[in-house]
Every structure is written in C-alpha cells, then in structure tokens.
C-alpha positions in Angstrom: 35.4 88.0 -156.2 34.0 86.1 -153.0 32.9 83.1 -155.0 37.0 82.9 -156.4 38.4 83.3 -153.4 35.8 80.6 -151.7 37.4 78.5 -155.1 40.8 79.2 -154.3 40.3 78.2 -150.7 39.8 74.9 -151.9 42.9 74.4 -152.8 44.4 74.1 -149.8 44.6 70.6 -149.2 45.9 70.2 -152.7 48.7 72.6 -152.1 49.5 71.0 -149.3 50.1 67.8 -151.5 52.3 70.4 -153.8 54.3 71.0 -150.5 55.0 67.6 -149.9 55.9 67.3 -153.1 58.9 69.8 -152.5 59.6 67.9 -149.0 60.2 64.3 -151.0 61.8 66.6 -153.6 64.8 67.7 -151.3 64.6 64.3 -149.5 68.3 63.3 -149.6 68.1 59.7 -149.3 65.0 58.7 -151.5 64.5 54.9 -150.2 61.8 52.7 -150.3 60.4 53.5 -146.6 60.7 57.4 -147.9 59.0 56.9 -151.4 55.8 54.5 -149.8 55.8 57.8 -147.0 55.6 60.1 -149.7 53.3 58.2 -151.4 51.0 57.4 -148.6 50.8 61.3 -147.5 50.3 62.6 -150.7 46.6 60.1 -151.2 45.6 61.1 -148.1 45.9 64.6 -148.6 44.8 64.4 -152.3 41.6 62.8 -150.8 41.2 65.2 -148.3 40.8 67.8 -151.0 38.0 65.8 -152.8 35.8 65.1 -149.5 36.0 68.5 -148.0 34.5 70.4 -150.4 31.8 68.0 -150.7 31.4 68.7 -146.7 31.6 72.3 -146.9 29.4 72.8 -149.7 26.2 71.7 -148.4 26.9 73.5 -145.4 27.1 76.7 -147.4 23.7 75.9 -149.1 22.0 75.3 -146.0 23.5 78.7 -145.0 22.5 80.8 -148.1 25.3 81.0 -149.9 23.8 81.7 -153.4 22.1 84.4 -151.6 24.8 86.9 -150.6 27.3 85.8 -153.6 26.7 86.6 -157.1 25.8 83.4 -159.1 26.5 81.9 -155.6 24.8 78.4 -156.5 26.7 78.1 -159.4 29.9 78.7 -158.2 29.6 75.6 -155.5 28.7 73.5 -158.2 31.9 74.6 -160.4 33.7 74.3 -157.5 32.6 70.8 -156.6 33.2 69.9 -159.9 36.8 71.5 -160.3 37.5 69.5 -157.0 37.8 66.4 -158.3 39.7 67.7 -161.6 41.9 69.1 -159.0 42.6 66.0 -157.4 43.9 64.4 -160.7 46.0 67.5 -161.3 47.5 66.4 -157.8 47.8 62.9 -158.6 49.6 64.0 -162.0 51.7 66.5 -160.0 53.4 63.4 -158.0 54.1 61.1 -160.7 55.5 64.5 -162.9 57.7 65.2 -159.4 59.0 61.3 -159.2 59.9 61.8 -163.1 61.7 65.5 -162.6 63.0 64.4 -159.2 65.3 62.2 -161.9 65.8 65.2 -163.9 63.7 63.8 -167.0 62.8 67.5 -168.3 62.6 66.9 -171.8 60.2 64.1 -171.1 58.2 65.6 -168.9 57.8 68.8 -171.3 56.9 67.3 -174.5 54.3 65.2 -172.5 52.8 68.4 -170.8 53.0 70.3 -174.9 50.6 67.4 -176.3 48.1 67.1 -173.3 47.5 71.0 -173.2 47.1 70.8 -176.9 44.7 67.8 -177.3 43.0 69.6 -174.2 41.5 72.0 -176.3 39.5 70.5 -178.8 36.8 68.8 -176.5 36.7 72.8 -175.3 36.3 74.0 -178.4 33.5 71.5 -179.5 31.8 71.7 -176.7 32.1 75.9 -177.0 30.6 75.8 -180.3 27.3 74.0 -179.1 27.0 76.5 -176.2 27.9 74.7 -173.5 29.7 78.3 -171.7 31.6 77.7 -168.4 31.3 73.6 -169.3 33.4 73.8 -171.9 36.2 75.3 -169.7 35.9 72.3 -167.3 35.9 70.2 -170.3 39.5 71.5 -171.0 40.6 70.8 -167.7 39.2 67.8 -167.2 41.3 66.3 -170.3 44.3 68.8 -169.6 44.4 67.4 -165.9 44.1 63.4 -167.1 46.0 63.5 -170.1 49.0 64.9 -167.9 47.9 62.1 -165.6 48.0 59.4 -168.0 51.2 60.7 -169.8 52.9 60.7 -166.6 52.1 57.4 -165.2 53.0 56.1 -168.8 56.6 57.8 -168.7 57.0 56.2 -165.5 56.0 52.7 -166.7 58.3 53.5 -169.8 61.2 54.4 -167.7 61.0 51.4 -165.0 60.7 53.4 -161.9 60.2 51.5 -159.1 57.4 53.1 -157.8 55.4 49.9 -159.5 57.5 47.8 -156.8 57.6 49.7 -154.1 55.4 48.7 -150.6 52.9 51.6 -149.5 54.1 51.8 -145.8 53.7 55.0 -143.6 56.6 55.2 -141.5 55.8 57.9 -138.2 59.5 59.6 -138.1 59.4 59.8 -141.6 55.7 61.4 -142.3 56.3 64.1 -139.3 59.8 64.6 -140.8 58.0 65.8 -144.4 54.6 66.9 -142.6 57.2 69.7 -140.9 58.5 71.1 -143.4 55.1 70.6 -146.2 53.1 72.8 -143.1 55.5 75.2 -143.5 55.8 75.6 -147.4 51.7 74.7 -147.6 51.2 77.9 -145.2 53.3 79.9 -147.5 51.3 78.7 -150.4 47.8 79.8 -148.8 49.4 83.0 -147.6 50.4 83.8 -151.5 46.9 83.1 -152.4 45.2 85.2 -150.1 47.5 88.2 -150.7 47.5 87.5 -154.5 43.3 88.3 -154.4 43.4 91.0 -152.0 43.9 93.9 -154.9 40.8 92.2 -156.5 39.1 92.4 -153.5 40.0 96.1 -152.5 39.8 97.3 -156.3 36.2 95.4 -156.1 34.9 97.2 -153.0 36.1 101.1 -153.1 36.1 101.5 -156.9 33.5 99.1 -158.3 33.0 95.7 -160.6 34.0 97.3 -163.8 37.1 99.2 -163.2 37.8 95.1 -161.5 37.2 93.6 -164.8 39.6 96.4 -166.8 42.4 95.7 -164.0 41.7 91.7 -164.0 42.2 91.5 -167.8 45.6 93.8 -167.5 46.8 92.0 -164.5 46.8 88.6 -166.4 47.9 90.0 -169.6 51.2 91.4 -168.1 52.0 88.2 -166.1 53.1 86.5 -169.5 56.2 87.4 -168.9 56.5 85.6 -165.3 54.5 82.7 -166.6 56.6 82.1 -169.1 59.9 82.1 -167.6 58.2 80.8 -164.8 57.6 77.3 -167.0 61.3 77.5 -168.4 62.8 77.6 -165.6 60.9 77.4 -162.2 60.8 73.9 -162.0 64.5 73.2 -163.3 65.4 75.7 -160.7 63.7 74.0 -158.3 65.5 70.7 -158.6 69.1 71.6 -159.6 68.9 73.8 -155.6 67.7 70.8 -154.8 70.9 68.6 -155.9 73.6 71.1 -154.9 72.1 72.2 -151.2 75.3 70.9 -150.0 77.9 72.5 -152.6 77.8 76.1 -151.8 79.8 77.6 -154.3 78.2 75.6 -157.9 74.9 76.4 -156.2 75.6 80.2 -156.2 76.7 79.4 -159.8 73.3 78.3 -160.6 71.3 81.3 -159.0 73.3 84.1 -160.8 72.8 81.8 -164.0 68.9 81.7 -163.3 68.7 85.4 -162.3 70.8 86.6 -165.4 68.8 84.2 -167.8 65.1 86.3 -166.1 66.7 89.5 -166.4 67.8 88.9 -170.6 64.1 87.4 -171.3 61.8 89.2 -169.1 63.2 92.6 -169.9 62.5 92.8 -174.1 59.3 90.7 -173.5 58.2 93.5 -170.4 59.4 96.4 -172.6 57.2 95.2 -175.8 54.3 94.7 -173.9 54.7 98.4 -172.3 55.0 100.1 -175.5 52.1 97.8 -177.5 49.5 98.1 -174.5 47.1 99.5 -176.6 47.2 97.8 -179.8 47.5 94.4 -177.8 44.7 95.5 -175.9 42.5 96.0 -179.0 43.8 92.7 -180.9 42.8 90.5 -178.1 40.0 91.6 -176.3 38.4 94.4 -178.6 37.8 98.2 -178.7 35.8 98.0 -175.4 38.5 96.8 -173.5 40.7 99.7 -174.3 40.9 101.3 -170.5 42.9 97.8 -169.7 45.8 99.6 -171.6 46.6 101.7 -168.6 46.3 99.7 -166.0 48.7 96.7 -168.4 51.5 99.4 -168.4 51.4 99.7 -165.0 51.5 96.1 -163.9 54.0 95.2 -166.5 56.4 97.3 -164.6 55.8 94.6 -161.5 55.9 91.8 -163.8 59.3 91.9 -165.1 60.6 92.2 -160.7 58.7 88.9 -160.1 60.3 86.4 -161.9 63.3 88.2 -160.2 62.4 87.0 -156.8 59.5 84.1 -157.6 62.3 81.7 -159.6 65.1 82.4 -157.6 64.0 82.9 -154.2 61.0 80.7 -154.1 62.8 77.8 -155.9 66.2 78.4 -153.3 64.5 78.7 -150.0 62.3 75.4 -150.1 65.1 73.6 -151.8 68.1 73.9 -149.5 65.5 74.1 -146.7 66.0 71.1 -144.0 62.8 69.9 -142.3 
C-alpha cells in the first residue's frame, strides 16, 4: 500500500500537466501566443515528471526504502519505468486535448479503441512467456505510445496549426495558466490521497487479506462510473467550457448529463448488486467470494459517484476563471 502511494505521488507533475490541459481548454482566446505558451509549459511540466523520480529513487534506495516496504526495490524499479510511460501518456493527452478542443471526439474515441486493443498483443505474448509484471508494463507502454502516435497523426491529418506555431513562453499567459492549473492540480492530488486512505486504514487495522477482497470489490464496483466517465466526462467538460457564458444552455447541458448518468448508472449498479456473488465467482474464482459482500456495499457508492464526479468535476473547472 505504501509502495502504491509512492507511485501515485510520482504522478503529481503529470497531474499538473493535466491541469494545464484544463486551463488551456477553457481559455477563450486560443491564439498562437496562447498555444505556444501552453505547449511550452506542458513540455516543462512533463519533463519534470520524468526527472524527479530519477532523482528521488536513488535517495530512497540510500535511505533503505526496500527494507521497510514489501517488494520496495521492485516498486522503485517499476516506478522509474512507469515515469517514462506516464510522460508518454501526458504528451498524448496534450495532443488529444488539442483535438477535443475542436470537438473531434469521434476520431479520438476510435483511435483510443484501436490503441487499447492493439496494446494487449505484446502484453499477452510476454505473459505467456512468464514475464510477470513486465507484461503489464508492456501493455501500458504500447497503449500510451499508440495513443501518442495516433493523436499526432490526427493533428497532422486535420491540418492543425500546432505544426506551424512558435513555442514562445509569454509570462503573463504563463501566470494565467499556472494560477488556474495550480488550483486544479491541488485538487487532483487531494483526490489521489483521499481515495487511498481507505486502503491504508483497512491494511493497518484489519489486515492485508481483507484489503485484497476490498480492493477487488472496489475496482469491480467502479465499472459503472468508469463506463459513464468514458462516455460523458470529456464531452461534458469541453461542452461546458464552450457554454460557460451562456447560462441557459449550460443549465440544460448539465441537466441532460445528470439524466443520462441516472438512466445508465442505476440499471448497471442494480445488476451488479443482485449478481455480486456470481460476478466474483465468474471473474476471480471461489477463493474471492468474500469480496461479494464488499461489492454490494461499494456499488451503492458507485451509483452516486458519477452524479457528482462528471457534472461537478467537469463543470467547476470548465467554467472557472483563472
């Protein structure tokens, strides 16, 4: 759990880069100067996300991290490898943001679907060779790289002006973007820490075995919200950003998103609640059946989560003023 928390903290610079995406997405005057400033800041932030882990890991090894955290040395090795993967993901998110700001959701969605499917090919092959955790890392690298290449190809195919812009950092615009993204980035970090607290408390006061059942149930219970986020979150954010000065249309858009979430989330959650033991048995086997009780409890939370996550988390950043 501590190793997982360390890995999550390494995502702070990438999360700041994601916050910069939000800042540029809601900017109402996306001229060449703004685009150049945004790209420059994003590249600096993503670069920091690669450099910092390579500075922190040797220090942690010297302090004996591997001795007081189970599999600590492996966690650090994987964290370094994933730091580069996350940088690739962040670069891809910048390219996708430029596409989605122009509302090219269909092309981006199709590209991501193809990348996700192809990403499993090396992972499955390595898993059959007994590569263990490295087969999962191969999937991550392949998926992120295909997304990056696919997004850049879409930008080139659509003739986006990113290929002609001069990457110049305007100080006033940089302060504008950083002021907004700093606030949003703190929110991302707080979310990371809060969503890990339950794991920490269960492991500390109950035990690792129960944590395993809880974690499996938690991840399964997130299926409704994960599916709904994939369907609505990105579209809702950019729609809200475009309508931030039109209150009437903005209200109708929020109401439509809430209605869509309720109509989709409730049937999914009800099905998971009723069939929880069968789902656990089918997916994970008889040894994991104790997770069914946790699944029934957590799926109730999973119904409520999309109601605040998609409208609120998309609405507040998209209509905020830096």
